[in-house]
N, C-alpha and C positions, 0 to 999 in steps of 0.2 A: 712268458709263452705268449706268442701272438694269437689271438683268436682267428677263427677263419670262419668266414661268413660269406657262401656262396648267393649269386645272383639269383638263382631259382628262390632262394630261401628269403631275399630280399623282395621279389615279385609275390610271394606268397604273403609274406609278411604284411606287404603293402594293401593287398587284395582283404586280407583279414581286417585290417585297420580303416578300409574303406566300407566294410559290412558294417563294423561297430558304430562307424560316424553315421551311416545310414540310419541304424536302428537309433540312435541317439538323436539325431534329425526328426525320425518319424515321431518320438514321443514328445519332441517338443514343438511340432509344428502347429499343433492347436491354439499355442502362447505366441508364436511366432519364434522362427528359427535362430539356431545358433546364438547361446546364452540367455535365452528367455527364463522369466520368473525371477528376474534380480529385482526386487523394487515393487511398485505398484502396478498394476495392468497399463500396458501403454494407449496412448488416446491419442485417436488423429485430430488435429485441429486445423482444418481445411481453409482456405482462403475466404474472407468476409463476402467476396463476391466471385463470379467466374470471369476471367480475364479472357480477353482474344489470343494472348500469346504470352509467352513469358517475358518478353521485353515489357510489354505494359505493366504485368503483374510487378515485376523488381521495380519500376519506375513508380508505382502508387505505393511501394513500402518506402523506396527512400524518399520520397516526397512525405510521407507521413512521420517519418524520423526527422524532418527538416534537413535532411541531408547528412545524418549520422553523427555518430559521437567522434570526435578525434582525440584517439586515446595517444597517450606517452609509454614510454618504454615502462615507466612506472606502474602507469594505470591499466595497460591492456590486460585484458583477462589470461589467467597462467592455466593451462591445462597440462602439468607436468607429468611426466611417468609413463608407462606402457598401460595402454587400454585395450580391451578386448569388446567383442561384439555381445550385446545383451537384449536380444531379441529386436524384432520388426514385424509390421502389420502388412507387407506388401502382398501376401498370398492373398490377404481377404479382399483384395481387388478384383482378383481374377479367378477364383475359386470357391464354391459355396461352402462356408464353414471355415474355410483357410487352411483344410489341413488335407491329407491325401486320400482320404474317403470323400471328399467334395468332388461336385462335378464343375467343368468351366462354365462361369456366368458368362451367358450371351450379351452381345451388344457393348461391351467395354472396348473390344477391339475391332479395327475396321474387317469387313468380312475375309480379306486376304490373310490378314495376321493371325485372326482367328481359328482359320481354317490350318494355318500352319501350328498354332498352338494347340488345338486339340490333337493332333497326330503327335506332338510332344508328350501331351499328358496322356495320351494313350500308352505310349511306350513306357511313360513311367510307371502307371498303373497295372497293366499287364505283365509288363518285361522286368519290372523291379529298378530300372533305370532308363535314362535316354541313352541312345547308341550313341552318340558321338557330344563330346563337350567340347568347347572351343579350346578349354585350358589345357586341355591333354595335348594340344598343338602348339602348346605356348604362348598363345594370344594372351595379352594382358587382361584382366578382369573388366577394365574398362568402366564406365559407368552405365546401368546405376550398380552394377554388382559390387563395385566397390564397397560400396556403405554395407555389405554383410558379409564379406570374405572373413572367416573365423581366425584370423591371426593377428599379430599383435600390432598395435597400432601406435602412432605417436603424433600428438598436435602442439605445434611449436607457433606461437602467437607473438607478431610482432607488430608495430604501429602502422606501419605500410604494406606488410606481406605476412601472410599466415602458410605453414607448410604442414600439410595434412599428408603422413607416411604410412602406408599399409606395407608391411614386410614382405607381404606374398608379393613376388615378382617386383620388389622393390619400387612399389607404385607410388608416386609423389604429386599429390595436387598442390599446386600451388595458388594461392586465392589473392589478387591484387587489390589491395583497399583502397579506396575512394578513387579508382582508376577507370577507364571506358575499356571496352572489350577491344582488344587487337586480332587480328589475322594476319599478318603481314605476310604469309605464304598461300594465302587464299584457299588452305586445304582443312582437313578434319583430322584430329586425334583421337589416341584412347581416353584422353582424360579432359579434351578441351580445353577451352580458355574460361577460367572463372574470376569473377569480379565479384567485390563485396564492400560491406561497410557495416560499422558496428552501431547498434542501437543499445545503449547501454553496455550491458554485458553479454548481449545477443549479437552473433554473427548472422549477418544475412548474406548469403551468395546467390550468384546468377553464373551458369553455366551454359556454353554453347559450342558449336561446331564439333560434335563428337562421332566417332566413328560408330557404325551399327554394331549391338552388341546385345545383353540380354539381362534380366534381372538376376538369374542364375541358372543353373542347366535344367531345372523343371519348370521355369517360369517363361513368361512369353518373351520374346524377341524385340528388339529395337531397332529404328533406321536410323540414318545419316540425319535426321531432323529432329533427333529427341534433344531436348534441353531440359534444363531443372532449375528449380528456386528454392534454396535451402535455408531454414532457419535453425542455426545451431544454439543451445543453452546448457550451460550447466546446472543441473536442478538437485537441490539436498532435500531428502526424505529422513521420517524418523527412522531410527535404529543407524544413524552413521550411515546412509545410503546416499552415495553420490551418483548421479547417471547423468551422461551426456546424450541430450536428446535432439533429434533430427527431424524436423518437421519439414517434408518435402514436397511439392508439387511437381507434376512430370506433364511436359508437352511433347507431344509427336504427333503432327499431322496425317503421316502415313500409317501410324500403328494405331493411335488412340480414336475413338470417336470422340471423346470429352477430356480433357485433363484429368490427372487422378493424383490422389494424395496418400501419403503413407506416412508411419512414423518409424524411425530405427532409432537404435540406442547403443552406448557404449558405456563399460563399466572398468573401474582400474583394475588392471592385471596382477593383482594383490600377489597370487602364488607365483606366476612368473618373475614378479620384481625379487621377491625372497629367495626365489632359487639363483636370482643372479644374470637370468637371460638376457643375452645382448643380440639384436636382430643382426642375421647373417646376410650375405649376398646370395640371392637365387641365380643359378645359371643355366635354367630352363633354356632360355634364347639359344645357348650353343648346344645344348645336351640332348634334346627332345629326340626320343626313340619310338613315339608313339606317331600311327598312321592308320589313316582309314582303308580298310581292306575290301576286297572285293564284294562283302558281306554287308557293307555299311556299316561296320563295327570297330571300335577303337581296339588296335592291337598295339603291341610292343615288339621292338627287336632287342634281343639282349646280347652279351658280350660274346664274342665270337660267332655271331650270326651276321649275315651279309647285309652290309647297310648299315650296321652297329656304328653310332658318331661316340667316342669319347671325348667329356666335356673338356678334359684336360690335354686332348689332342695327342700328340707324342712327345717324346724325347729324345734327343741325339746321342744321349750318353745314359741308357737306362743300367749300365752296371756300377753307377755311383750309388752310394749310400742316399736313402732319403728321398728316392726318385719314384716310390709307390704313389698312387694317387690318396691313399687313406693309412695313417702309420697305426691306427687302432685295428681295422678291420682289412682281412683280405679279401677283397670284392673280385676277385678274378674269377672267370667262370670256373666252376669245376669239371673236371674230367668224367 
């Protein structure tokens, strides 16, 4: 007997999941969102000096590493398996105490970006959520938000290139080892252009040419001048704790009054791997039914409503067996 699940029920279920997720995030905020509390407290390691820009910062690290370590396929560090987020410190950059009870720290952002963030923070505190999130419009997370999206990640290192994969929206960062930046089309993109080098088992990365984005929905926005220098390292702690840590310094001449540094972390997604989880393709870019309504709020079109878009499109032969969008649930709008 086929289960029947109406789209109204789906919408209500999503709303409930969002509420529960918000509660979890709120409780974890003091330690850093999304998976915090795994291993010892995260500690930011800022650069030894303040650099004029990300180019100078990356060049100094490359010079200190004498051009970097040239790994082979046998020696390049392996970060196999599925990973999930294990906390970060980015909220401490902008909010007193780094939690939802704090206030915006003055002077970190430029006046225009600080004013915009204060309004976003007011919405979060007074209304319980920001009124609009780019992701509901099916925009990619982009950087720096990619670093904390709470979905499964995979990291594939090769001697000349690394592939960092977030299953949310199928976002793939490509890191070109030992190569200069390239911007053949003279434009920006969601994940920009990333180059890097190895210093032993540490991967140093430099990203430029990014589209404006944000740190997350309740954090500041970034501009099209945002750039980053990241140092990735797999660390081992007592008790069998393995944590992939990212020391990141961010530059943005439009948004920040000075460079800012934070640390992000990932842990093995043991439960997902034991369950046999395999990342699947997201179809959000084809099927988004969210929109910004006349009240400045996110709203959604449901099946049967004017303007609704079906991710599967249409079939010319609906009478054929196996043509329903989901063989497990009947997701058609109930009468």
